[in-house]
C-alpha positions as CSV (number, residue, x, y, z in Angstrom):
1,X,-79.9,160.1,-47.5
2,X,-80.1,163.4,-46.5
3,X,-81.7,165.5,-44.1
4,X,-82.6,169.3,-43.8
5,X,-84.0,171.1,-40.7
6,X,-87.8,172.5,-41.0
7,X,-86.6,175.5,-39.0
8,X,-84.6,177.1,-41.7
9,X,-87.9,177.9,-44.1
10,X,-89.5,179.5,-41.1
11,X,-86.3,181.5,-40.4
12,X,-85.7,182.7,-43.8
13,X,-89.7,183.3,-43.8
14,X,-89.1,185.9,-40.8
15,X,-85.8,187.4,-42.2
16,X,-87.7,188.0,-45.9
17,X,-91.1,189.2,-43.9
18,X,-88.8,191.6,-41.1
19,X,-86.6,192.8,-44.3
20,X,-89.4,193.6,-47.1
21,X,-88.5,196.4,-49.2
22,X,-84.7,196.2,-48.3
23,X,-81.7,194.0,-48.2
24,X,-81.0,192.8,-44.3
25,X,-77.6,192.5,-43.8
26,X,-75.4,189.7,-42.9
27,X,-73.3,189.8,-39.1
28,X,-70.2,189.8,-39.7
29,X,-67.5,186.5,-39.5
30,X,-65.6,186.9,-36.1
31,X,-62.9,184.1,-37.3
32,X,-61.0,183.6,-40.5
33,X,-63.2,183.8,-43.4
34,X,-63.8,180.2,-45.7
35,X,-66.3,180.9,-47.6
36,X,-67.2,184.3,-50.0
37,X,-70.4,184.9,-52.0
38,X,-70.1,187.3,-54.7
39,X,-72.9,188.5,-57.5
40,X,-76.0,188.5,-57.6
41,X,-77.3,188.6,-53.8
42,X,-79.5,190.6,-51.8
43,X,-78.1,190.1,-48.6
44,X,-74.2,190.9,-47.6
45,X,-72.1,191.9,-44.6
46,X,-69.6,193.9,-47.1
47,X,-69.8,195.6,-50.2
48,X,-71.7,193.3,-53.1
49,X,-70.1,190.1,-50.8
50,X,-71.2,187.9,-47.8
51,X,-68.5,186.6,-45.9
52,X,-68.7,183.7,-43.8
53,X,-66.4,181.5,-41.2
54,X,-67.0,178.2,-40.2
55,X,-69.4,179.0,-37.5
56,X,-71.2,181.1,-39.1
57,X,-71.8,177.9,-41.4
58,X,-72.4,175.6,-38.6
59,X,-75.3,177.8,-37.4
60,X,-77.4,177.5,-40.2
61,X,-79.5,174.5,-40.6
62,X,-77.5,171.4,-41.3
63,X,-78.2,168.6,-43.6
64,X,-76.5,165.4,-44.3
65,X,-76.0,163.1,-46.9
66,X,-74.3,159.3,-47.0
67,X,-72.5,158.8,-50.5
68,X,-69.1,157.0,-52.2
69,X,-67.3,159.3,-54.0
70,X,-65.0,158.9,-56.8
71,X,-62.2,159.6,-54.1
72,X,-63.5,157.4,-51.2
73,X,-63.3,153.8,-51.0
74,X,-66.4,153.5,-49.0
75,X,-69.5,156.2,-48.3
76,X,-68.7,158.7,-46.2
77,X,-71.3,160.9,-44.2
78,X,-71.0,164.4,-44.6
79,X,-72.6,167.2,-43.0
80,X,-73.0,170.9,-43.7
81,X,-75.3,172.9,-45.3
82,X,-77.3,172.7,-48.9
83,X,-76.3,175.2,-51.1
84,X,-79.9,175.7,-52.0
85,X,-80.4,176.8,-48.5
86,X,-77.6,178.8,-48.5
87,X,-77.9,180.3,-51.5
88,X,-81.1,181.3,-50.3
89,X,-80.1,182.4,-47.4
90,X,-77.9,185.1,-49.4
91,X,-80.9,186.1,-51.8
92,X,-79.2,184.8,-54.4
93,X,-80.5,184.9,-58.2
94,X,-79.1,184.2,-61.5
95,X,-79.1,180.9,-63.7
96,X,-75.3,179.9,-62.8
97,X,-73.4,179.7,-59.9
98,X,-69.4,179.8,-60.7
99,X,-67.2,178.2,-57.9
100,X,-63.6,178.1,-57.0
101,X,-61.2,176.4,-54.9
102,X,-58.2,177.6,-53.0
103,X,-56.1,176.1,-55.6
104,X,-57.9,178.1,-58.5
105,X,-59.6,175.1,-59.8
106,X,-63.2,176.7,-60.9
107,X,-66.4,175.1,-62.7
108,X,-69.9,176.3,-63.0
109,X,-73.1,174.8,-62.1
110,X,-76.2,175.4,-63.3
111,X,-78.4,176.6,-60.2
112,X,-81.4,174.5,-61.7
113,X,-79.3,171.6,-61.0
114,X,-78.8,173.1,-56.8
115,X,-82.3,173.3,-56.5
116,X,-83.2,170.2,-57.9
117,X,-80.6,168.1,-56.1
118,X,-79.7,168.0,-52.0
119,X,-76.2,169.6,-53.1
120,X,-74.4,170.0,-50.2
121,X,-71.2,172.0,-48.5
122,X,-69.9,169.6,-46.8
123,X,-68.2,171.2,-43.4
124,X,-67.9,167.4,-41.7
125,X,-66.9,164.3,-42.7
126,X,-67.9,161.3,-40.7
127,X,-68.3,164.0,-38.0
128,X,-65.0,165.2,-37.9
129,X,-64.8,169.0,-39.1
130,X,-62.8,169.1,-42.5
131,X,-59.6,170.6,-42.7
132,X,-57.7,171.8,-45.4
133,X,-55.2,168.7,-45.9
134,X,-58.8,166.9,-45.8
135,X,-60.5,168.5,-48.6
136,X,-62.1,170.8,-46.5
137,X,-63.0,173.3,-44.9
138,X,-65.6,173.0,-47.3
139,X,-66.5,170.3,-50.3
140,X,-68.9,170.3,-52.5
141,X,-70.7,167.1,-52.3
142,X,-73.2,165.7,-54.6
143,X,-75.4,162.5,-53.4
144,X,-73.9,160.1,-55.7
145,X,-75.3,157.2,-54.4
146,X,-78.8,158.2,-54.0
147,X,-79.3,159.8,-57.1
148,X,-77.0,157.9,-59.7
149,X,-78.1,160.0,-62.6
150,X,-75.2,162.2,-60.9
151,X,-72.7,159.7,-60.8
152,X,-71.0,160.8,-64.3
153,X,-67.5,162.9,-64.7
154,X,-69.3,166.1,-65.2
155,X,-70.4,166.1,-62.1
156,X,-67.6,165.2,-60.3
157,X,-65.7,167.9,-61.6
158,X,-68.6,170.2,-59.8
159,X,-67.7,168.3,-56.4
160,X,-64.7,170.8,-55.9
161,X,-62.9,170.5,-52.4
162,X,-60.8,173.4,-50.7
163,X,-63.8,175.4,-51.9
164,X,-63.2,179.2,-51.2
165,X,-65.7,181.7,-53.2
166,X,-69.1,180.8,-54.9
167,X,-69.8,183.8,-57.6
168,X,-73.9,184.2,-58.7
169,X,-74.0,184.7,-62.0
170,X,-77.0,185.9,-64.6
């Protein structure tokens, strides 16, 4: 099951209306940067990139996905930002997302898959903020239990934990 705040669309629309014709800069992170988004994005807070600390991500509309994964014994409830919402927030446009973990593990995800399914950037696992030792601070979670067609090795490989960078490619 997944839910997303309806307020995101209203906030996003207001941002688009208020910045028509020029890209709005994002606020600066005040704490340790946990996610960097680069590539084909319109909204940045550093030259050619958007840096996010955990608090910035937690202030965005949150969603929940309850699912089982190949790495958990039972279903867990994950909370965080829908990947498609975050990509809209930074004004991403391209065809492919390249995701890189802290250990340099890398995968590429077609942006059409992100638009089709509620793929989550999980910040919490069963209500607890995720730490590096717990696959955090960010884990890409596919809703495998709700969308069984995603429960395939190809998509398991896309579920990067300890995510650090997203590159939006043409």
